[in-house]
VEXKOLLO-163095 format. One record per residue (C-alpha): residue in one letter; x, y, z. Coordinates in steps of 0.5 Angstrom, whole numbers, plus 500, padded with zeros to 3 digits. Layout:
% residues N
+---+-----+-----+-----+
| r |  c1 |  c2 |  c3 |
+---+-----+-----+-----+
| a |   X |   Y |   Z |
...
+---+-----+-----+-----+
//
This chain:
% residues 528
+---+-----+-----+-----+
| r |  c1 |  c2 |  c3 |
+---+-----+-----+-----+
| m | 158 | 601 | 509 |
| s | 158 | 602 | 501 |
| e | 152 | 602 | 497 |
| r | 154 | 596 | 494 |
| f | 153 | 592 | 501 |
| a | 146 | 597 | 503 |
| e | 141 | 593 | 507 |
| g | 136 | 590 | 503 |
| s | 140 | 589 | 497 |
| p | 141 | 582 | 495 |
| n | 149 | 583 | 495 |
| v | 149 | 585 | 502 |
| p | 148 | 579 | 507 |
| g | 143 | 580 | 512 |
| a | 145 | 579 | 520 |
| g | 142 | 572 | 519 |
| d | 147 | 570 | 514 |
| l | 153 | 572 | 517 |
| p | 158 | 566 | 519 |
| g | 159 | 565 | 526 |
| i | 165 | 564 | 530 |
| g | 163 | 556 | 529 |
| d | 163 | 557 | 522 |
| l | 169 | 560 | 521 |
| e | 173 | 555 | 525 |
| a | 169 | 549 | 521 |
| a | 172 | 553 | 515 |
| d | 179 | 553 | 517 |
| a | 179 | 546 | 519 |
| g | 176 | 544 | 512 |
| v | 182 | 548 | 509 |
| s | 187 | 545 | 514 |
| t | 185 | 538 | 512 |
| r | 185 | 539 | 504 |
| s | 192 | 542 | 505 |
| q | 194 | 535 | 509 |
| g | 191 | 531 | 504 |
| w | 195 | 534 | 498 |
| g | 202 | 534 | 502 |
| r | 200 | 526 | 504 |
| l | 199 | 525 | 496 |
| l | 205 | 529 | 494 |
| n | 210 | 525 | 500 |
| g | 207 | 518 | 499 |
| n | 208 | 518 | 491 |
| r | 214 | 522 | 490 |
| t | 218 | 517 | 486 |
| i | 212 | 517 | 481 |
| w | 212 | 524 | 481 |
| v | 219 | 525 | 479 |
| v | 219 | 520 | 473 |
| s | 213 | 523 | 471 |
| a | 216 | 530 | 471 |
| i | 222 | 527 | 467 |
| a | 218 | 524 | 462 |
| v | 214 | 530 | 461 |
| v | 221 | 534 | 460 |
| a | 224 | 528 | 455 |
| l | 217 | 529 | 451 |
| a | 218 | 536 | 450 |
| a | 226 | 535 | 449 |
| g | 224 | 530 | 443 |
| l | 219 | 534 | 440 |
| v | 224 | 540 | 440 |
| l | 230 | 535 | 437 |
| g | 226 | 532 | 432 |
| r | 225 | 538 | 428 |
| f | 233 | 538 | 427 |
| v | 235 | 531 | 427 |
| v | 235 | 527 | 420 |
| s | 235 | 519 | 419 |
| p | 241 | 516 | 415 |
| a | 235 | 514 | 410 |
| d | 232 | 521 | 410 |
| a | 239 | 524 | 409 |
| a | 240 | 519 | 403 |
| n | 234 | 521 | 400 |
| n | 235 | 528 | 401 |
| a | 242 | 528 | 398 |
| t | 244 | 530 | 392 |
| a | 249 | 526 | 387 |
| p | 256 | 527 | 388 |
| e | 260 | 529 | 382 |
| p | 264 | 523 | 378 |
| g | 271 | 523 | 379 |
| l | 277 | 518 | 378 |
| i | 279 | 512 | 381 |
| t | 286 | 511 | 381 |
| v | 292 | 507 | 384 |
| p | 299 | 508 | 384 |
| v | 304 | 504 | 380 |
| e | 308 | 499 | 384 |
| k | 315 | 496 | 383 |
| k | 314 | 489 | 385 |
| v | 316 | 482 | 383 |
| l | 311 | 478 | 379 |
| g | 310 | 471 | 379 |
| n | 306 | 465 | 376 |
| d | 305 | 459 | 381 |
| i | 302 | 452 | 380 |
| t | 299 | 450 | 387 |
| i | 298 | 442 | 387 |
| r | 298 | 437 | 393 |
| g | 303 | 431 | 393 |
| d | 304 | 425 | 398 |
| a | 311 | 424 | 401 |
| t | 314 | 417 | 401 |
| y | 320 | 413 | 399 |
| a | 319 | 411 | 392 |
| d | 319 | 404 | 389 |
| s | 318 | 399 | 395 |
| v | 320 | 392 | 392 |
| e | 322 | 385 | 396 |
| v | 329 | 383 | 395 |
| t | 330 | 375 | 394 |
| i | 337 | 372 | 393 |
| e | 339 | 366 | 388 |
| t | 341 | 360 | 392 |
| g | 341 | 355 | 387 |
| d | 348 | 354 | 386 |
| l | 350 | 354 | 394 |
| g | 350 | 346 | 394 |
| g | 348 | 347 | 401 |
| p | 343 | 350 | 406 |
| a | 342 | 358 | 405 |
| i | 344 | 360 | 412 |
| v | 344 | 367 | 414 |
| t | 351 | 368 | 417 |
| g | 352 | 375 | 418 |
| q | 351 | 382 | 415 |
| v | 344 | 383 | 417 |
| p | 342 | 390 | 416 |
| d | 338 | 394 | 420 |
| v | 331 | 397 | 418 |
| g | 333 | 404 | 416 |
| a | 340 | 403 | 413 |
| t | 342 | 405 | 406 |
| l | 344 | 400 | 401 |
| e | 350 | 403 | 397 |
| a | 353 | 400 | 390 |
| a | 358 | 395 | 392 |
| a | 355 | 394 | 399 |
| i | 354 | 388 | 403 |
| a | 346 | 386 | 403 |
| l | 347 | 380 | 407 |
| e | 352 | 374 | 409 |
| v | 350 | 367 | 407 |
| a | 353 | 361 | 408 |
| g | 360 | 365 | 410 |
| r | 359 | 369 | 403 |
| p | 357 | 376 | 401 |
| v | 351 | 378 | 397 |
| i | 354 | 384 | 394 |
| v | 349 | 390 | 391 |
| l | 351 | 393 | 384 |
| p | 346 | 397 | 380 |
| g | 342 | 394 | 375 |
| d | 335 | 392 | 373 |
| l | 336 | 385 | 370 |
| p | 335 | 379 | 376 |
| v | 340 | 374 | 377 |
| y | 339 | 368 | 374 |
| r | 346 | 364 | 373 |
| t | 353 | 364 | 375 |
| l | 358 | 368 | 371 |
| r | 365 | 366 | 369 |
| l | 370 | 366 | 363 |
| g | 367 | 365 | 356 |
| v | 360 | 366 | 358 |
| a | 356 | 372 | 354 |
| g | 349 | 375 | 355 |
| p | 346 | 381 | 357 |
| d | 347 | 379 | 365 |
| v | 355 | 380 | 363 |
| l | 354 | 387 | 360 |
| q | 350 | 389 | 366 |
| l | 356 | 386 | 371 |
| k | 361 | 390 | 367 |
| l | 357 | 397 | 367 |
| g | 355 | 395 | 375 |
| l | 363 | 395 | 376 |
| e | 364 | 401 | 372 |
| a | 359 | 405 | 376 |
| v | 363 | 403 | 383 |
| g | 370 | 405 | 379 |
| i | 372 | 398 | 377 |
| e | 375 | 397 | 370 |
| a | 371 | 391 | 367 |
| g | 374 | 390 | 360 |
| d | 370 | 393 | 354 |
| e | 363 | 396 | 356 |
| t | 360 | 394 | 349 |
| s | 362 | 387 | 349 |
| n | 357 | 382 | 353 |
| r | 362 | 377 | 354 |
| f | 366 | 375 | 360 |
| d | 373 | 376 | 359 |
| a | 380 | 376 | 363 |
| d | 379 | 383 | 364 |
| t | 372 | 382 | 367 |
| a | 375 | 376 | 372 |
| t | 380 | 381 | 374 |
| g | 374 | 386 | 375 |
| v | 371 | 381 | 380 |
| r | 377 | 380 | 383 |
| t | 378 | 387 | 385 |
| l | 371 | 388 | 387 |
| y | 372 | 382 | 392 |
| e | 378 | 385 | 395 |
| r | 375 | 392 | 396 |
| i | 369 | 389 | 400 |
| g | 374 | 385 | 404 |
| y | 372 | 378 | 402 |
| p | 376 | 373 | 398 |
| s | 375 | 371 | 391 |
| p | 370 | 365 | 390 |
| e | 374 | 358 | 391 |
| a | 375 | 354 | 384 |
| p | 371 | 348 | 384 |
| e | 374 | 341 | 386 |
| g | 379 | 338 | 382 |
| v | 381 | 344 | 378 |
| a | 388 | 345 | 381 |
| a | 390 | 337 | 379 |
| a | 387 | 339 | 372 |
| v | 391 | 345 | 371 |
| q | 398 | 341 | 373 |
| s | 396 | 335 | 368 |
| a | 395 | 340 | 363 |
| t | 402 | 344 | 364 |
| d | 405 | 337 | 364 |
| q | 402 | 335 | 357 |
| v | 404 | 342 | 355 |
| r | 411 | 341 | 357 |
| s | 412 | 334 | 354 |
| a | 409 | 337 | 347 |
| e | 414 | 342 | 347 |
| d | 420 | 338 | 348 |
| g | 417 | 334 | 342 |
| v | 417 | 340 | 338 |
| t | 424 | 341 | 340 |
| l | 427 | 335 | 337 |
| a | 423 | 335 | 331 |
| a | 425 | 342 | 330 |
| q | 432 | 340 | 331 |
| s | 432 | 334 | 326 |
| l | 429 | 338 | 321 |
| a | 435 | 343 | 322 |
| l | 440 | 338 | 321 |
| v | 437 | 336 | 315 |
| r | 436 | 342 | 312 |
| s | 444 | 344 | 314 |
| g | 447 | 339 | 309 |
| p | 453 | 335 | 309 |
| s | 458 | 337 | 314 |
| a | 465 | 340 | 312 |
| v | 468 | 333 | 313 |
| d | 464 | 330 | 308 |
| r | 465 | 335 | 303 |
| v | 473 | 334 | 304 |
| e | 472 | 327 | 304 |
| q | 468 | 327 | 297 |
| d | 473 | 331 | 294 |
| n | 479 | 327 | 296 |
| l | 475 | 321 | 293 |
| v | 474 | 325 | 287 |
| r | 481 | 327 | 286 |
| s | 484 | 320 | 288 |
| s | 480 | 317 | 282 |
| e | 483 | 323 | 278 |
| r | 490 | 321 | 279 |
| a | 488 | 313 | 278 |
| l | 485 | 315 | 271 |
| a | 492 | 319 | 270 |
| a | 496 | 313 | 272 |
| a | 492 | 308 | 268 |
| k | 493 | 312 | 262 |
| t | 500 | 313 | 262 |
| g | 501 | 305 | 263 |
| g | 497 | 305 | 256 |
| e | 492 | 299 | 258 |
| p | 485 | 300 | 256 |
| d | 482 | 296 | 261 |
| a | 486 | 299 | 266 |
| i | 484 | 306 | 263 |
| a | 476 | 304 | 263 |
| d | 476 | 302 | 270 |
| a | 479 | 308 | 272 |
| a | 475 | 312 | 268 |
| d | 469 | 309 | 271 |
| a | 471 | 309 | 278 |
| l | 472 | 317 | 277 |
| t | 465 | 317 | 275 |
| l | 462 | 314 | 281 |
| a | 466 | 318 | 286 |
| k | 464 | 325 | 282 |
| t | 456 | 322 | 283 |
| r | 457 | 320 | 290 |
| r | 460 | 327 | 291 |
| d | 454 | 330 | 288 |
| s | 449 | 326 | 292 |
| v | 452 | 327 | 298 |
| l | 453 | 335 | 297 |
| a | 446 | 335 | 294 |
| a | 440 | 338 | 298 |
| r | 436 | 333 | 302 |
| d | 429 | 332 | 302 |
| t | 426 | 334 | 309 |
| t | 419 | 332 | 308 |
| a | 419 | 327 | 313 |
| e | 422 | 332 | 318 |
| t | 417 | 337 | 316 |
| s | 411 | 333 | 317 |
| a | 414 | 330 | 324 |
| l | 415 | 338 | 326 |
| r | 408 | 340 | 324 |
| s | 405 | 334 | 328 |
| a | 409 | 336 | 334 |
| e | 407 | 343 | 334 |
| q | 400 | 341 | 333 |
| q | 400 | 337 | 339 |
| a | 403 | 343 | 343 |
| t | 398 | 347 | 341 |
| s | 392 | 342 | 343 |
| a | 396 | 342 | 350 |
| r | 396 | 349 | 351 |
| d | 389 | 350 | 349 |
| a | 388 | 344 | 355 |
| l | 392 | 348 | 359 |
| a | 388 | 355 | 358 |
| t | 382 | 351 | 359 |
| a | 384 | 349 | 366 |
| n | 387 | 356 | 368 |
| e | 380 | 359 | 366 |
| a | 377 | 355 | 371 |
| t | 381 | 358 | 376 |
| m | 380 | 365 | 374 |
| t | 375 | 369 | 379 |
| y | 368 | 368 | 377 |
| l | 361 | 371 | 380 |
| p | 357 | 366 | 383 |
| a | 349 | 367 | 382 |
| s | 348 | 367 | 390 |
| e | 353 | 372 | 391 |
| i | 350 | 378 | 387 |
| l | 344 | 382 | 388 |
| y | 342 | 388 | 383 |
| l | 338 | 393 | 385 |
| p | 335 | 399 | 381 |
| g | 336 | 406 | 383 |
| l | 341 | 406 | 388 |
| p | 342 | 408 | 394 |
| r | 336 | 404 | 397 |
| r | 333 | 404 | 404 |
| v | 332 | 398 | 408 |
| d | 324 | 398 | 410 |
| e | 323 | 391 | 413 |
| v | 328 | 385 | 414 |
| t | 325 | 378 | 414 |
| v | 331 | 374 | 416 |
| s | 336 | 374 | 422 |
| r | 342 | 371 | 423 |
| g | 342 | 363 | 423 |
| t | 335 | 363 | 419 |
| s | 335 | 359 | 413 |
| i | 333 | 363 | 407 |
| t | 326 | 361 | 404 |
| g | 323 | 367 | 400 |
| s | 324 | 374 | 400 |
| v | 330 | 377 | 405 |
| m | 328 | 384 | 406 |
| r | 324 | 390 | 403 |
| v | 327 | 396 | 400 |
| s | 325 | 403 | 397 |
| g | 328 | 409 | 395 |
| a | 333 | 412 | 400 |
| t | 331 | 419 | 398 |
| i | 324 | 421 | 400 |
| q | 320 | 424 | 394 |
| i | 314 | 428 | 393 |
| s | 309 | 425 | 388 |
| a | 303 | 429 | 386 |
| s | 298 | 430 | 380 |
| a | 297 | 435 | 376 |
| s | 292 | 437 | 370 |
| a | 295 | 437 | 363 |
| s | 295 | 444 | 362 |
| d | 299 | 445 | 368 |
| a | 304 | 440 | 367 |
| k | 305 | 443 | 360 |
| l | 308 | 449 | 364 |
| m | 313 | 445 | 368 |
| k | 319 | 441 | 366 |
| v | 325 | 437 | 370 |
| g | 329 | 441 | 374 |
| d | 324 | 447 | 376 |
| a | 325 | 449 | 383 |
| a | 319 | 448 | 388 |
| v | 317 | 450 | 395 |
| l | 314 | 445 | 400 |
| s | 309 | 447 | 405 |
| m | 312 | 443 | 411 |
| q | 308 | 441 | 417 |
| d | 310 | 446 | 422 |
| d | 308 | 451 | 416 |
| s | 315 | 453 | 414 |
| e | 317 | 452 | 407 |
| h | 322 | 448 | 404 |
| g | 325 | 447 | 397 |
| a | 325 | 442 | 392 |
| t | 326 | 440 | 385 |
| v | 322 | 437 | 380 |
| t | 325 | 430 | 377 |
| s | 319 | 427 | 373 |
| v | 313 | 430 | 369 |
| a | 310 | 424 | 366 |
| v | 303 | 422 | 364 |
| a | 299 | 418 | 369 |
| e | 298 | 411 | 368 |
| a | 291 | 408 | 367 |
| k | 288 | 406 | 374 |
| e | 287 | 399 | 375 |
| g | 280 | 396 | 372 |
| t | 281 | 402 | 367 |
| d | 283 | 402 | 360 |
| a | 286 | 409 | 359 |
| a | 289 | 414 | 363 |
| s | 286 | 420 | 366 |
| g | 289 | 425 | 362 |
| r | 293 | 427 | 368 |
| f | 300 | 428 | 369 |
| t | 304 | 425 | 375 |
| i | 309 | 430 | 378 |
| l | 315 | 427 | 382 |
| l | 319 | 432 | 386 |
| t | 326 | 431 | 390 |
| p | 326 | 435 | 397 |
| d | 332 | 439 | 398 |
| d | 337 | 436 | 404 |
| l | 332 | 434 | 410 |
| t | 334 | 434 | 417 |
| p | 332 | 427 | 421 |
| g | 326 | 431 | 424 |
| q | 323 | 433 | 418 |
| l | 324 | 427 | 414 |
| q | 320 | 424 | 420 |
| s | 315 | 429 | 420 |
| i | 313 | 429 | 413 |
| q | 313 | 421 | 411 |
| g | 307 | 419 | 409 |
| s | 304 | 426 | 409 |
| n | 300 | 430 | 404 |
| l | 304 | 437 | 403 |
| r | 302 | 443 | 399 |
| v | 307 | 444 | 393 |
| t | 308 | 451 | 390 |
| i | 312 | 451 | 383 |
| p | 313 | 458 | 380 |
| v | 313 | 457 | 373 |
| s | 314 | 464 | 370 |
| s | 317 | 470 | 374 |
| t | 320 | 477 | 372 |
| d | 327 | 478 | 373 |
| g | 327 | 482 | 379 |
| e | 322 | 488 | 381 |
| v | 319 | 491 | 375 |
| l | 313 | 497 | 374 |
| a | 306 | 494 | 375 |
| v | 299 | 496 | 375 |
| p | 293 | 493 | 376 |
| l | 290 | 489 | 370 |
| a | 284 | 494 | 370 |
| a | 289 | 500 | 368 |
| l | 291 | 497 | 362 |
| t | 287 | 498 | 356 |
| a | 287 | 497 | 348 |
| g | 288 | 503 | 343 |
| p | 285 | 504 | 336 |
| g | 291 | 500 | 333 |
| g | 291 | 495 | 338 |
| e | 297 | 498 | 343 |
| s | 297 | 497 | 350 |
| r | 296 | 503 | 354 |
| v | 295 | 506 | 361 |
| e | 291 | 513 | 363 |
| v | 295 | 517 | 368 |
| s | 292 | 522 | 372 |
| t | 296 | 529 | 372 |
| g | 294 | 531 | 379 |
| s | 290 | 537 | 376 |
| g | 283 | 535 | 377 |
| k | 280 | 530 | 372 |
| k | 286 | 531 | 367 |
| t | 289 | 525 | 365 |
| v | 294 | 523 | 359 |
| l | 294 | 516 | 355 |
| v | 301 | 513 | 356 |
| e | 303 | 507 | 351 |
| v | 306 | 501 | 354 |
| s | 309 | 494 | 353 |
| a | 305 | 489 | 357 |
| g | 309 | 483 | 360 |
| l | 308 | 478 | 365 |
| a | 301 | 478 | 368 |
| a | 300 | 475 | 375 |
| d | 296 | 476 | 381 |
| g | 292 | 481 | 378 |
| f | 298 | 485 | 376 |
| v | 301 | 486 | 369 |
| e | 308 | 488 | 368 |
| v | 308 | 495 | 364 |
| q | 314 | 499 | 361 |
| a | 312 | 506 | 358 |
| a | 314 | 506 | 350 |
| d | 317 | 513 | 352 |
| g | 320 | 512 | 359 |
| s | 315 | 517 | 362 |
| l | 312 | 512 | 367 |
| e | 315 | 511 | 374 |
| e | 313 | 508 | 381 |
| g | 308 | 512 | 384 |
| d | 304 | 515 | 378 |
| l | 297 | 514 | 379 |
| v | 293 | 510 | 373 |
| v | 286 | 510 | 372 |
| v | 282 | 504 | 374 |
| g | 275 | 506 | 374 |
| r | 271 | 512 | 374 |
+---+-----+-----+-----+
//
């Protein structure tokens, strides 16, 4: 035993202080109990211990990574500004065009009610046939209705019917009739004359022949009047013949027999005078001389030209009677020439027309309007500002955006100042634009009728593809010339190229280099 542990030393336990076997067993039992407690603690809370371990590891990793990860804001604050550079875009080759976009309503134009003049029918105005269906088209020379067995013929015109037209009448309605007949290819006489003449009557007769109806019958008694006038002309012409013969007879002088007879009498008297002179009796000579004088005087009287005053007067009177008779016959014949009853004609402007509504049927009596018609072709009516309207003209092409998102062509047919709205004294300053669509299928007609469509009207465009740059690339030189800055491709080096600017549209402008050096794909500067 070492001195460290010698008896009496405070570091050396005494015999009484040494543990016994019981104490050792108790100590071992305490150690075992503590080990079991830690085991139970670890085994019973394993999940907590795992989570805690992970948290510790994550915290350590976060501390380590935090030294190397930088936020965007910090990166932006710590970043240095880049060196300035050129913003360039390539020169493009494209078609440029300026468009005006407006909206318009698709409708049939000029809807009007149709009435028929029935005052000269002389009886009830009963519809007997030719009733059109809704949707039918009324063309020039078409039959709108059949009333009392007679046709109502459609012709182009604005002036309503107000009287029957026959030979000799004159006025604007006659001129309208002539123009209407000419419109359907029928000659009707002098178009500058407003008088209904024989040529016009012939044209009307031709019109009836074309539609397959007989011409209107002449009024009652006309045939008898014509026959009477014809007889009077014949009688007057016979009187003229007789008077002319009498005058000719008088003017022809004595006949050959009369001449010979008078000559014979004179010669006989001459012989008697010669015989008397031979006898030497004075009285006999005197008597013979007187007889010769008388014979010569009578011969001169017979052979002299006769006075035709009476015969001439009689002939003139007969001729006047014949002229009057012929005039009467012409007047009677005029009544037999084809005329146009007011009840058999209907003038409509803007033919052809579409029948929108029919208010009569076969067998009904006409008491008012018989139908409603509108323009046979659908039109688009749009409104535009004065500035836009100035860029449009009749004949311009347009594009309609259809209901199915397809596009369909149209043509501008009218550009006019909008009429003042009801209740106002002045127009709005806007313009009404009318367009006619290109040929439409029945389905397209049905789909757009009454719809509001988008209308695009190109008012200017380039002739094919041209070189174009953004408007931002165009600058002005010191002399006012237009120019673009072209990148050479070597760093920041650029060259200024003078150009002539053309049409500008959609943010681009047409350009053409003065020296021809600008090409498609060249990079032009639009900013820095």
